[in-house]
C-alpha positions, 0 to 999 in steps of 0.5 A: 500499500502507498500513501498519498502525501499532500504538501502545502501547495496542494492543500492551498490549491484545492482551497483556491479551487473551492473558493473560486467554485463558490464565488462562481456559484454565488455570481450565477445565483445573483445574475439569475435573481436580478434578471427580468422577465420580458413581457413579450418573449417570456425570456430572462434578460439581464442588463438589458440583454438576452441570456440563455436560461430555461423558460419556466413560464408557458402560457397559452393566450386566450382566444382573441375572440373570447378573451375571457377564455383561458384553457390548457395554460401552464402557469408558474408563479411568475405568470398571472393565474388562470381565470376562475369562473362563476356560472349563474343559470338564467333560471336562477334569477329572480324578479326584482319587483313584484310585477315581474313574471318569469316564464321557464323556456328550457335548458335553464333559459327564461323569458318574461311575460311582464316586468323587465328586470331579473337579478342574481346574487354573485358570490365571489371570494374577497380580493378576487379581481373581476375581469369579464362578464359573459351572457348567454342568450337565445335571441330570434327577436329582430327588434329587441335585445337584452342587456346584463350589468354587473353592479355593486351596492353599498346597501342603502347608500349607492350603487355602481355599474362595474360593466355591461354586455348586450345581446345582438342580432336575431340568430338564435343561441349565442353569447356576448363578452363585456369589456375587460375591466379590473375590479377587486372584490370587497365584501366587507362593504359591498354586495355584488349582483347580476341584473338582466334587462329582458323585454317581454318577448317569447322570442328573447330568452335569457340563459345565464351569465359567467364571470371570469376573475382572478382568485385571490393570491391566498387561493392560488396553488401551483 
């Protein structure tokens, strides 16, 4: 058996290599932490330039014709979370006043024989961010259209319409999507209600509404 004896020079060289390795490791971590995520390319950049790094975020953008629709998205903590949804069937809406008479049609759709407004309470988690309202309808009326509002109430004090969306045309079953909004839910002080304006017409049916929102941070699980 032979023994390997390390002299002082060998020991110092080993220490030097260890120190260099630690410095390189720390430098690499700092560069990665200081990198910014380019919103257009999803690549990391440092000091204004592109450097090679794995893409850790891949997000399939919504259909341009349906901006409230996100599906099959792979999300990392650096990306916006996918939408969550609340669906309210047309037959779940109730008359806003005693003069409104609701007639059930089919498949969750309703029409009115008197009165013109129905409402539904909207339950969303506190601090959620509302983005879109989509309505579903069956409209074969060549003249009349229906309209839906998302309204917030400070009970007994005031109300604010956050957004509105209407049907159009007379092609039958369809949907329409509101403009994009950014409204943070504050359940402590506000109540949230969907209000549908539905003129009396057997050929104009309201089938429901869907609200797209970002869940509050404490409910996001990756």
